[in-house]
DSSP file (Angstrom, degrees, kcal/mol; ACC not computed):
  #  RESIDUE AA STRUCTURE BP1 BP2  ACC     N-H-->O    O-->H-N    N-H-->O    O-->H-N    TCO  KAPPA ALPHA  PHI   PSI    X-CA   Y-CA   Z-CA
    1    1 A M              0   0    0      0, 0.0    78,-0.1     0, 0.0     2,-0.1   0.000 360.0 360.0 360.0 142.9   -7.0  -28.8    7.2
    2    2 A A        -     0   0    0     12,-0.2    12,-2.8    78,-0.1     2,-0.3  -0.351 360.0-171.6 -66.5 143.2   -3.9  -30.5    5.9
    3    3 A Y  E     -AB  13  79A   0     76,-2.0    76,-2.8    10,-0.3     2,-0.5  -0.990  24.3-120.4-139.2 150.9   -0.6  -29.0    6.7
    4    4 A L  E     -AB  12  78A   0      8,-3.4     8,-1.8    -2,-0.3     2,-0.7  -0.750  18.4-158.4 -85.6 128.1    3.0  -29.5    5.7
    5    5 A L  E     -AB  11  77A   0     72,-3.2    72,-2.0    -2,-0.5     6,-0.2  -0.914  20.0-155.7-107.2 102.5    5.3  -30.4    8.6
    6    6 A A    >   -     0   0    0      4,-2.5     3,-2.2    -2,-0.7    51,-0.2  -0.259  28.6-106.1 -78.3 164.2    8.8  -29.5    7.3
    7    7 A I  T 3  S+     0   0    0      1,-0.3    49,-0.4     2,-0.1    50,-0.2   0.729 120.5  59.4 -63.7 -21.6   12.0  -31.0    8.5
    8    8 A D  T 3  S-     0   0    0      2,-0.1    -1,-0.3    47,-0.1     3,-0.1   0.428 121.1-107.6 -85.9   2.2   12.8  -27.8   10.4
    9    9 A G  S <  S+     0   0    0     -3,-2.2    -2,-0.1     1,-0.3     2,-0.1   0.345  74.6 136.9  91.2  -6.3    9.6  -28.2   12.4
   10   10 A S        -     0   0    0     -5,-0.1    -4,-2.5     1,-0.0     2,-0.4  -0.392  43.1-143.3 -74.7 153.9    7.6  -25.4   10.7
   11   11 A K  E     -A    5   0A   0     -6,-0.2     2,-0.4    -3,-0.1    -6,-0.2  -0.956  16.0-177.3-121.2 136.8    4.0  -25.9    9.7
   12   12 A T  E     -A    4   0A   0     -8,-1.8    -8,-3.4    -2,-0.4     2,-0.1  -0.990  26.3-124.8-134.8 124.7    2.3  -24.6    6.6
   13   13 A K  E     -A    3   0A   0     -2,-0.4   -10,-0.3   -10,-0.3   -11,-0.1  -0.397  25.1-141.6 -65.4 142.7   -1.4  -25.0    5.7
   14   14 A L        -     0   0    0    -12,-2.8   -12,-0.2     1,-0.1     3,-0.1  -0.772  14.1-126.7-104.0 152.5   -2.0  -26.6    2.4
   15   15 A P  S    S-     0   0    0      0, 0.0     2,-0.3     0, 0.0    -1,-0.1   0.784  85.1 -19.3 -68.7 -26.2   -4.9  -25.5    0.0
   16   16 A D        -     0   0    0      2,-0.1    68,-0.0   -15,-0.0     0, 0.0  -0.944  57.7-113.0-164.3 178.6   -6.2  -29.1   -0.3
   17   17 A A        +     0   0    0     -2,-0.3    69,-0.3    67,-0.2     2,-0.1  -0.165  60.3 143.2-118.9  37.7   -5.2  -32.7    0.2
   18   18 A E     >  -     0   0    0      1,-0.1     4,-2.5    67,-0.1     5,-0.2  -0.409  63.9-108.7 -74.5 155.1   -5.4  -33.7   -3.5
   19   19 A L  H  > S+     0   0    0      1,-0.2     4,-2.8     2,-0.2     5,-0.2   0.900 117.7  49.9 -53.4 -48.6   -2.8  -36.2   -4.8
   20   20 A K  H  > S+     0   0    0      1,-0.2     4,-2.2     2,-0.2    -1,-0.2   0.894 111.4  49.1 -61.1 -40.8   -0.8  -33.6   -6.8
   21   21 A T  H  > S+     0   0    0      2,-0.2     4,-2.4    -3,-0.2    -1,-0.2   0.919 112.8  47.8 -63.4 -44.2   -0.6  -31.3   -3.8
   22   22 A L  H  X S+     0   0    0     -4,-2.5     4,-2.2     2,-0.2     5,-0.2   0.921 111.5  49.6 -64.0 -45.3    0.6  -34.1   -1.6
   23   23 A Q  H  X>S+     0   0    0     -4,-2.8     5,-1.9     1,-0.2     4,-1.3   0.896 112.9  47.3 -62.0 -40.7    3.2  -35.3   -4.1
   24   24 A T  H  <5S+     0   0    0     -4,-2.2    -1,-0.2    -5,-0.2    -2,-0.2   0.914 110.8  52.2 -65.4 -43.0    4.5  -31.8   -4.5
   25   25 A A  H  <5S+     0   0    0     -4,-2.4    -2,-0.2     1,-0.2    -1,-0.2   0.883 118.9  34.2 -63.2 -40.4    4.6  -31.2   -0.7
   26   26 A V  H  <5S-     0   0    0     -4,-2.2    -1,-0.2     2,-0.2    -2,-0.2   0.551 110.1-119.1 -95.6  -7.6    6.6  -34.4    0.0
   27   27 A G  T  <5S+     0   0    0     -4,-1.3     2,-0.3    -5,-0.2    -3,-0.2   0.826  75.5   2.2  80.0  33.2    8.7  -34.2   -3.2
   28   28 A G  S   <S-     0   0    0     -5,-1.9    -2,-0.2    -6,-0.2    -1,-0.2  -0.996 106.4  -3.3 159.1-159.6    7.7  -37.5   -4.9
   29   29 A H  S    S-     0   0    0     -2,-0.3    16,-2.2     1,-0.1    17,-0.4  -0.320  71.6-123.1 -63.4 146.9    5.5  -40.6   -4.6
   30   30 A I  E     -C   44   0A   0     14,-0.2     2,-0.3    15,-0.1    14,-0.2  -0.641  21.9-167.9-101.7 153.1    3.5  -40.8   -1.5
   31   31 A E  E     -C   43   0A   0     12,-2.4    12,-2.8    -2,-0.3     2,-0.4  -0.973  18.6-144.5-127.5 143.9    3.2  -43.3    1.3
   32   32 A V  E     -C   42   0A   0     -2,-0.3     2,-0.4    10,-0.2    10,-0.2  -0.940  15.1-176.3-119.2 131.1    0.4  -43.0    3.9
   33   33 A L  E     -C   41   0A   0      8,-2.9     8,-3.1    -2,-0.4     2,-0.6  -0.966  20.9-137.0-120.3 140.3    0.5  -43.9    7.6
   34   34 A T  E     -C   40   0A   0     -2,-0.4     6,-0.2     6,-0.2     2,-0.1  -0.875  23.1-143.2 -96.1 124.3   -2.4  -43.7   10.0
   35   35 A L    >   -     0   0    0      4,-2.9     3,-2.0    -2,-0.6    27,-0.1  -0.408  24.5-107.2 -83.5 162.0   -1.5  -42.1   13.3
   36   36 A S  T 3  S+     0   0    0     25,-0.4    -1,-0.1     1,-0.3    26,-0.1   0.732 118.4  57.2 -63.9 -22.7   -2.8  -43.3   16.6
   37   37 A D  T 3  S-     0   0    0      2,-0.1    -1,-0.3     1,-0.0     3,-0.1   0.358 122.4-102.6 -90.4   7.1   -5.0  -40.2   16.9
   38   38 A G  S <  S+     0   0    0     -3,-2.0    -2,-0.1     1,-0.3     2,-0.0   0.256  83.2 124.1  93.4 -11.9   -6.8  -41.0   13.6
   39   39 A R        -     0   0    0     43,-0.1    -4,-2.9    42,-0.1     2,-0.4  -0.307  57.4-124.6 -74.4 167.7   -4.9  -38.4   11.6
   40   40 A T  E     -CD  34  80A   0     40,-2.5    40,-2.9    -6,-0.2     2,-0.5  -0.940  12.2-153.9-117.6 136.0   -3.0  -39.4    8.5
   41   41 A M  E     -CD  33  79A   0     -8,-3.1    -8,-2.9    -2,-0.4     2,-0.5  -0.942   8.5-162.4-107.6 127.9    0.7  -38.8    7.7
   42   42 A V  E     +CD  32  78A   0     36,-3.0    36,-2.4    -2,-0.5     2,-0.3  -0.943  19.3 168.2-110.1 126.8    1.7  -38.6    4.1
   43   43 A L  E     -C   31   0A   0    -12,-2.8   -12,-2.4    -2,-0.5     2,-0.6  -0.845  44.7 -86.1-133.7 169.1    5.4  -39.0    3.4
   44   44 A N  E >   -C   30   0A   0     32,-0.5     3,-1.9    30,-0.5     4,-0.3  -0.672  33.5-147.9 -76.4 118.6    7.8  -39.5    0.5
   45   45 A E  T 3  S+     0   0    0    -16,-2.2     3,-0.2    -2,-0.6    -1,-0.2   0.697  98.4  41.3 -65.8 -17.0    7.9  -43.3    0.0
   46   46 A E  T 3> S+     0   0    0    -17,-0.4     4,-2.6     1,-0.1    -1,-0.3   0.052  78.3 120.9-113.8  23.7   11.5  -43.0   -1.2
   47   47 A G  T <4>S+     0   0    0     -3,-1.9     5,-3.0     1,-0.2    -1,-0.1   0.894  79.0  40.5 -57.1 -45.3   12.6  -40.5    1.4
   48   48 A K  T >45S+     0   0    0     -4,-0.3     3,-1.7     3,-0.2    -1,-0.2   0.903 113.8  53.1 -72.4 -40.1   15.4  -42.6    2.9
   49   49 A I  T 345S+     0   0    0      1,-0.3    -2,-0.2    -4,-0.1    -1,-0.2   0.878 111.3  47.7 -60.1 -37.6   16.5  -44.0   -0.4
   50   50 A N  T 3<5S-     0   0    0     -4,-2.6    -1,-0.3     1,-0.0    -2,-0.2   0.275 115.5-118.6 -88.5  11.6   16.9  -40.4   -1.7
   51   51 A N  T < 5 +     0   0    0     -3,-1.7    -3,-0.2     1,-0.2    -2,-0.1   0.838  47.8 174.2  56.1  38.2   18.8  -39.4    1.5
   52   52 A L      < -     0   0    0     -5,-3.0    -1,-0.2    -6,-0.2     3,-0.1  -0.465  39.7 -92.0 -69.9 150.2   16.2  -36.9    2.6
   53   53 A P        -     0   0    0      0, 0.0    22,-3.5     0, 0.0    -1,-0.1  -0.230  44.7 -92.5 -66.3 153.1   16.9  -35.4    6.1
   54   54 A W  B     -E   74   0B   0     20,-0.2     2,-0.8    -3,-0.1    20,-0.2  -0.399  31.2-145.4 -61.6 134.0   15.5  -36.9    9.3
   55   55 A N     >  -     0   0    0     18,-3.1     4,-2.5     1,-0.2    18,-0.4  -0.879  14.1-171.8-106.0  98.6   12.2  -35.3   10.3
   56   56 A D  H  > S+     0   0    0     -2,-0.8     4,-2.4   -49,-0.4    -1,-0.2   0.909  82.0  46.2 -58.2 -48.7   12.4  -35.3   14.2
   57   57 A K  H  > S+     0   0    0      1,-0.2     4,-1.6     2,-0.2    -1,-0.2   0.908 114.4  47.2 -65.9 -41.9    8.8  -34.1   14.8
   58   58 A A  H  > S+     0   0    0      2,-0.2     4,-0.7     1,-0.2    -1,-0.2   0.900 111.5  51.6 -66.0 -39.6    7.3  -36.5   12.3
   59   59 A T  H >X S+     0   0    0     -4,-2.5     3,-1.2    14,-0.2     4,-0.5   0.925 107.8  51.9 -61.9 -44.8    9.4  -39.4   13.7
   60   60 A A  H >< S+     0   0    0     -4,-2.4     3,-0.8     1,-0.3     4,-0.3   0.849 103.9  58.3 -60.8 -34.1    8.1  -38.6   17.2
   61   61 A M  H 3< S+     0   0    0     -4,-1.6   -25,-0.4     1,-0.2    -1,-0.3   0.707 107.3  48.2 -68.7 -19.2    4.5  -38.7   16.0
   62   62 A T  H X<>S+     0   0    0     -3,-1.2     3,-1.8    -4,-0.7     5,-1.3   0.476  80.4  95.1-101.6  -3.0    5.0  -42.3   14.7
   63   63 A R  G X<5S+     0   0    0     -3,-0.8     3,-0.8    -4,-0.5    -1,-0.2   0.830  84.4  51.8 -60.1 -33.4    6.6  -43.9   17.8
   64   64 A D  G 3 5S+     0   0    0     -4,-0.3    -1,-0.3    -3,-0.2    -2,-0.1   0.381 100.9  62.4 -88.6   6.4    3.3  -45.2   19.2
   65   65 A I  G < 5S-     0   0    0     -3,-1.8    -1,-0.2     2,-0.0    -2,-0.2   0.227 125.4 -85.7-112.4  13.9    2.2  -46.9   15.9
   66   66 A G  T < 5 +     0   0    0     -3,-0.8     2,-0.3     1,-0.3    -3,-0.2   0.567  68.5 156.8 102.1   8.8    5.1  -49.4   15.8
   67   67 A L      < -     0   0    0     -5,-1.3    -1,-0.3    -8,-0.1    -2,-0.0  -0.545  51.1-109.7 -66.3 128.1    7.9  -47.5   14.1
   68   68 A A    >   -     0   0    0     -2,-0.3     3,-2.1     1,-0.1    -1,-0.1  -0.210  21.8-114.8 -60.1 149.1   11.1  -49.3   15.2
   69   69 A E  T 3  S+     0   0    0      1,-0.3    -1,-0.1    -3,-0.1    -2,-0.1   0.792 117.5  46.1 -56.8 -30.8   13.4  -47.4   17.6
   70   70 A D  T 3  S+     0   0    0      2,-0.0    -1,-0.3     0, 0.0     2,-0.2   0.367  99.7  88.6 -95.6   6.2   16.1  -47.2   15.0
   71   71 A D    <   -     0   0    0     -3,-2.1     2,-0.3   -12,-0.1    -4,-0.0  -0.570  55.3-178.0 -98.1 165.8   13.8  -46.2   12.2
   72   72 A Y        -     0   0    0     -2,-0.2     2,-0.5   -10,-0.0   -24,-0.1  -0.972  30.7-106.2-156.4 165.3   12.8  -42.6   11.2
   73   73 A I        -     0   0    0    -18,-0.4   -18,-3.1    -2,-0.3     2,-0.4  -0.872  35.5-152.4 -98.7 131.3   10.7  -40.5    8.9
   74   74 A A  B     -E   54   0B   0     -2,-0.5   -30,-0.5   -20,-0.2   -20,-0.2  -0.883  48.2  -6.0-110.0 134.3   12.7  -38.7    6.2
   75   75 A G  S    S-     0   0    0    -22,-3.5   -17,-0.1    -2,-0.4     2,-0.1  -0.138 100.0 -28.1  86.3-178.8   11.8  -35.5    4.6
   76   76 A N        -     0   0    0    -50,-0.2   -32,-0.5   -51,-0.1     2,-0.3  -0.392  60.9-165.0 -69.1 148.8    8.8  -33.2    4.7
   77   77 A V  E     -B    5   0A   0    -72,-2.0   -72,-3.2   -34,-0.1     2,-0.4  -0.890  15.4-132.5-130.7 163.7    5.4  -34.8    5.6
   78   78 A V  E     -BD   4  42A   0    -36,-2.4   -36,-3.0    -2,-0.3     2,-0.5  -0.971  14.0-153.6-116.3 134.6    1.8  -33.8    5.3
   79   79 A I  E     -BD   3  41A   0    -76,-2.8   -76,-2.0    -2,-0.4     2,-0.4  -0.940  15.6-170.9-107.9 126.3   -0.6  -34.3    8.3
   80   80 A C  E     - D   0  40A   0    -40,-2.9   -40,-2.5    -2,-0.5     3,-0.1  -0.900  21.7-119.3-118.5 145.8   -4.3  -34.7    7.3
   81   81 A E    >   -     0   0    0     -2,-0.4     3,-2.2   -42,-0.2     4,-0.4  -0.388  53.1 -73.0 -74.2 158.5   -7.3  -34.7    9.6
   82   82 A P  T 3  S+     0   0    0      0, 0.0    -1,-0.2     0, 0.0   -43,-0.1  -0.271 121.3  13.1 -54.0 134.2   -9.5  -37.9    9.6
   83   83 A G  T 3  S+     0   0    0     -3,-0.1   -44,-0.1     2,-0.1    -2,-0.0   0.351  94.3 109.8  82.2  -5.4  -11.6  -38.1    6.4
   84   84 A E    <   +     0   0    0     -3,-2.2     2,-0.4     2,-0.0   -67,-0.2   0.848  65.4  68.7 -73.3 -33.3   -9.6  -35.4    4.6
   85   85 A L              0   0    0     -4,-0.4    -2,-0.1     1,-0.1   -67,-0.1  -0.693 360.0 360.0 -84.6 137.9   -7.9  -37.9    2.2
   86   86 A K              0   0    0     -2,-0.4    -1,-0.1   -69,-0.3   -68,-0.1   0.381 360.0 360.0-115.0 360.0  -10.3  -39.4   -0.3
């Protein structure tokens, strides 16, 4: 089941992984990354532009998929299991 990974590290299950739910959870238009374990990370595509805070846990999850050492994930993200996004 999809869950919100907040910038404070807390996790909250989401009722579904529908577009509207995802947009609300991340606070705007979405960008999708595939993680090395097959899960999907959904983030706000304008998170850095909008000066959203650094998400330490989400950033750590992306290090093995090529995120540059000086890059980071900003804002809340949603983590979805394989096949959960349609």
